[in-house]
C-alpha positions in Angstrom: 65.8 28.6 22.4 64.7 30.4 25.6 66.3 29.6 28.9 65.2 30.6 32.4 67.7 30.6 35.2 66.6 30.7 38.8 69.1 30.5 41.6 71.9 28.1 40.8 70.0 26.0 38.3 68.3 26.2 34.9 64.6 26.1 35.7 63.1 26.0 32.2 64.2 25.5 28.5 61.7 26.2 25.8 61.3 26.9 22.1 58.9 29.8 23.0 59.3 33.0 25.1 59.2 32.3 28.9 57.3 34.6 31.2 58.8 35.2 34.6 58.2 38.0 37.0 61.1 40.5 37.4 63.2 38.5 35.0 66.5 40.1 33.7 66.1 39.4 30.0 69.2 39.0 27.8 68.8 39.1 24.0 71.4 36.7 22.5 70.3 37.3 18.9 73.2 36.6 16.5 75.1 34.7 19.2 75.3 31.1 20.5 74.2 30.0 23.9 76.1 26.9 25.1 77.1 25.1 28.3 80.1 26.2 30.3 83.2 24.1 29.3 85.2 21.6 31.4 88.9 21.2 31.3 89.6 17.6 32.6 93.4 18.0 33.0 94.8 21.0 34.8 97.6 21.5 37.4 96.8 24.7 39.2 99.7 24.7 41.7 102.5 24.4 39.1 103.6 28.0 38.9 107.1 27.8 37.4 109.0 25.5 35.1 112.4 26.9 36.1 112.8 25.2 39.4 112.6 28.3 41.6 112.4 27.5 45.3 110.2 30.5 45.8 107.6 29.1 43.4 107.4 26.0 45.7 106.4 28.0 48.7 102.7 27.4 49.7 102.0 31.1 50.0 103.2 31.7 46.5 101.6 28.9 44.6 98.3 29.3 46.4 98.1 32.9 45.1 99.2 31.7 41.7 96.4 29.1 41.7 93.8 31.7 42.6 94.8 33.9 39.7 94.9 31.0 37.3 91.4 29.8 38.3 89.9 33.3 37.9 91.5 33.5 34.4 90.3 30.1 33.3 86.8 30.9 34.4 86.9 34.0 32.3 87.8 31.9 29.3 84.6 29.9 29.6 85.7 26.9 31.7 83.2 26.7 34.5 84.5 23.3 35.7 88.1 22.0 36.0 89.5 18.7 37.1 92.9 19.1 38.8 94.7 15.8 38.0 97.7 16.2 40.3 98.4 18.6 43.1 95.2 20.3 43.9 93.9 20.0 47.5 91.0 20.5 49.9 92.3 23.9 51.0 91.9 25.3 47.5 88.5 23.6 47.1 87.3 25.1 50.4 88.5 28.6 49.3 86.5 28.3 46.1 83.4 26.8 47.8 83.5 29.5 50.4 83.7 32.3 47.9 87.1 33.6 49.1 88.4 33.3 45.6 86.8 33.3 42.1 87.0 30.3 40.0 85.3 27.3 38.3 83.8 24.2 39.9 86.8 22.3 41.1 87.5 18.5 41.2 90.8 17.5 42.8 92.7 14.3 43.3 95.4 15.5 45.7 98.8 14.0 45.1 99.3 11.7 42.2 100.8 8.3 43.2 104.1 7.4 41.6 106.6 4.6 42.1 110.1 5.6 43.1 111.9 6.7 39.9 108.6 7.2 38.2 107.0 10.1 36.5 106.1 11.7 39.8 109.6 11.4 41.2 111.1 14.7 40.2 114.4 14.4 42.1 117.5 14.6 40.0 119.7 11.4 40.1 122.2 13.1 42.5 119.5 14.0 45.1 118.5 11.6 47.9 115.3 11.7 49.9 114.6 15.2 51.3 115.0 15.6 55.0 113.6 19.1 55.4 109.9 19.4 56.2 109.5 23.0 55.1 107.0 23.9 52.4 109.7 24.4 49.8 110.9 20.8 50.0 107.8 18.8 49.3 106.5 17.8 45.9 103.6 19.8 44.6 102.1 17.0 42.5 103.0 13.5 43.7 103.8 11.1 46.5 106.0 8.0 46.1 104.7 4.6 46.9 106.3 1.2 46.3 104.6 -2.2 46.9 100.9 -3.0 47.5 100.8 -1.8 51.1 102.3 1.6 50.4 100.0 2.1 47.4 96.9 1.3 49.5 98.1 3.7 52.2 98.7 6.5 49.6 95.2 6.1 48.3 93.7 6.2 51.7 95.7 9.3 52.5 94.3 11.2 49.5 90.8 10.0 50.2 91.1 11.2 53.8 91.7 14.6 52.4 88.6 14.5 50.2 90.0 13.5 46.8 87.4 13.2 44.0 89.6 10.8 42.1 93.0 9.1 42.4 95.8 9.7 39.9 98.6 7.2 39.2 101.6 7.4 37.0 101.2 4.4 34.7 104.1 5.1 32.5 107.1 7.3 32.1 106.6 11.0 31.3 108.2 14.0 29.7 108.9 16.3 32.6 110.4 13.8 35.0 114.2 13.5 34.9 114.9 9.8 35.2 112.2 7.6 33.6 112.0 6.5 29.9 108.8 8.0 28.6 107.9 4.8 26.7 108.1 2.4 29.7 105.4 1.1 32.0 105.4 1.9 35.7 103.9 0.0 38.8 103.3 -3.7 38.8 99.9 -5.2 38.0 99.4 -6.0 41.7 100.1 -2.4 42.7 97.7 -0.9 40.1 95.0 -3.5 41.1 95.3 -2.6 44.7 95.0 1.1 44.0 91.9 0.6 41.8 90.2 -1.7 44.3 90.9 0.6 47.3 89.6 3.6 45.4 86.5 1.8 44.2 85.7 0.7 47.8 85.3 4.3 48.5 83.3 5.1 45.3 86.2 6.9 43.7 87.7 6.2 40.3 91.4 6.0 39.1 93.0 8.1 36.4 96.3 7.0 34.9 99.1 9.0 33.2 100.0 6.8 30.2 101.9 7.4 27.0 102.9 4.0 25.5 100.2 1.7 24.1 101.0 -1.2 26.4 100.6 1.0 29.4 97.3 2.3 28.2 95.9 -1.2 27.6 97.3 -2.6 30.8 95.8 0.2 33.0 92.4 0.0 31.3 92.3 -3.8 31.7 93.2 -3.4 35.4 90.2 -1.1 36.0 91.6 2.4 35.5 88.6 4.6 34.4 90.4 7.5 32.6 93.6 7.5 30.6 95.5 10.8 30.6 97.3 11.5 27.3 97.2 8.1 25.6 99.5 9.5 23.0 100.7 6.1 21.5 97.3 4.3 21.6 97.1 1.7 18.7 94.0 0.8 16.7 93.6 -2.5 18.5 93.9 -0.9 21.9 91.4 1.8 20.9 88.9 -0.8 20.0 89.4 -2.6 23.3 89.0 0.7 25.2 85.5 1.1 23.8 84.5 -2.3 25.1 86.0 -1.5 28.5 84.2 1.9 28.7 87.5 3.7 29.3 87.7 7.4 28.8 90.8 9.1 27.3 91.8 12.7 27.9 94.3 13.7 25.2 96.4 16.8 26.0 97.8 18.4 22.8 98.4 22.0 23.8 101.1 21.1 26.4 103.0 19.2 23.8 102.8 21.9 21.3 103.9 24.5 23.9 107.0 22.4 24.8 107.9 21.7 21.2 107.7 25.4 20.2 109.1 27.2 23.2 110.3 24.6 25.7 113.8 25.8 25.9 112.7 29.5 26.4 110.5 28.3 29.2 113.5 26.7 31.0 112.7 23.1 30.1 115.9 21.0 29.8 116.8 19.7 26.4 116.7 16.1 27.7 113.0 16.5 28.5 112.2 18.0 25.1 113.9 15.0 23.5 111.7 12.7 25.6 108.6 14.5 24.1 109.8 13.8 20.6 109.4 10.0 21.4 105.7 10.4 21.7 104.8 13.6 19.8 105.2 12.5 16.2 102.4 9.9 16.2 99.9 11.8 18.4 97.5 12.8 15.6 97.5 9.3 14.0 96.6 7.8 17.4 93.8 10.4 17.9 92.4 9.3 14.5 92.5 5.7 15.7 90.6 6.5 18.8 88.1 8.7 16.9 87.4 5.9 14.4 87.0 3.3 17.1 84.6 5.4 19.0 86.6 5.9 22.2 85.1 8.5 24.6 87.4 11.4 24.4 87.3 14.4 26.8 88.9 17.8 26.7 92.1 18.5 28.7 95.1 20.8 28.4 97.8 19.8 31.0 99.4 23.2 30.6 102.0 24.1 33.2 103.0 27.5 34.7 104.2 29.8 31.9 102.2 27.7 29.4 98.8 28.6 31.0 98.3 31.4 28.5 98.1 28.8 25.6 94.9 27.1 26.6 93.1 28.1 23.4 95.6 26.2 21.3 93.9 22.9 22.5 90.9 23.8 20.4 92.9 24.6 17.2 95.2 21.5 17.6 92.2 19.2 18.0 90.6 20.7 14.9 93.2 18.9 12.8 91.3 15.6 13.7 87.9 16.5 15.0 85.0 18.7 13.8 83.9 21.7 15.9 80.9 19.8 17.2 83.0 16.8 18.2 85.4 19.2 20.1 82.4 20.9 21.8 81.1 17.5 23.0 84.6 16.7 24.4 84.6 19.9 26.4 81.0 19.6 27.7 78.9 16.5 27.8 81.7 13.9 27.6 83.8 15.8 30.1 80.8 15.9 32.4 80.7 12.1 32.3 84.4 12.0 33.3 83.7 14.0 36.5 80.5 12.0 37.0 78.1 15.0 36.7 76.4 14.1 33.4 73.1 15.9 33.1 74.1 18.5 35.7 76.9 20.3 34.0 78.1 20.4 30.4 74.5 20.7 29.1 71.6 23.1 28.8 68.6 21.4 30.2 66.1 21.8 33.0 67.5 21.1 36.4 71.2 21.4 35.3 73.5 23.9 37.0 73.4 27.3 35.3 76.9 27.2 33.8 76.2 29.1 30.6 78.2 30.8 27.9 77.1 33.2 25.2 79.5 33.2 22.3 79.8 36.0 19.7 79.3 33.8 16.7 78.8 30.1 16.1 81.4 27.7 17.5 79.8 24.8 15.8 81.2 26.3 12.6 84.2 28.1 13.9 85.9 26.5 17.0 88.4 29.3 17.0 85.8 31.5 18.8 86.6 29.4 21.9 90.4 29.7 21.4 90.5 33.5 22.0 90.9 33.4 25.8 87.4 34.6 26.3 87.5 37.6 23.9 84.6 36.2 22.0 82.4 35.4 25.0 79.7 38.0 25.8 78.5 36.1 28.8 80.1 33.7 31.3 77.7 32.4 34.0 78.8 30.0 36.7 76.2 28.6 39.1 73.6 31.2 38.0 75.9 34.1 38.7 77.4 36.4 36.0 81.2 36.2 35.9 81.3 38.2 32.7 78.5 40.1 31.0 78.8 42.4 27.9 75.2 42.4 26.7 
């Protein structure tokens, strides 16, 4: 294969040499050329799991985010979808070239019910009264009732959100909600979906239990985040509904292995045990049913160095080629840029990797934090080049 890049785009793809004046020719012999990868579930502002007030200061977590984005780009991820917490300021800094990083899709604050997965207050804490930067949530806003839910959607859309995230079930890191219970009423979820769709934006939902996955999908949610307890029957229905699922294995592995050392309370680790044991079985069910699965990590703060484990954990269920599709073409569909990213074709953005070896045979080549990447190109510009 021969590929000609001109400006930000791939101009030509051919099975014969391409002639172009003043071209910078790179010989990739013995290596693999592939599209830049897409992580569909990141949280760039979460900089600490230890509850430090300093880590909640905007000046701190903004610098943390810029470093994280530069690192993830060097690992071959040329696009990320921030599923809770990212904002227009960070997107503007990236677009303006102030900081180095991947193409960035953000949803702003996730929307949570009071006492839901986005409500991180301990039981003894009331509503915050301070308006300083260290008091507000980095990832979620609370909304109860249809009117508040609609207003919350409009507020994130006002700030340019590419998608809307809701907490459709309990979660692991939140202090007070059972992980295997549904959240929000049908009326609230329907109102959120309808309001988002009026603006041409889709809804993603955090869901662990099977009943939450099915309910959110039936109510029009487009992407399910995690889906850890999805049953065979629900998986088959997801196919008919055209729902995407973004499993996130690496974050669960990180918490199970080193959660206590990272400062995660024992009660949260116990919540994870409720959903972790059946995760691979549920992935098999979704694979066999033909559910559209995309790549996501959901790593938080100190866990961000473990991104490569997502590839190795998925390899217990999926072939290297299946994982590559999840991280490229299917992920591009999730962010509604199919044919423009996640592929090598004429007219697509020039997000290109050159791998030292063949990842279709050895997916571990992509799990080495960029060590096996000779080239990382984003938008036609070299981020890394060793050949």
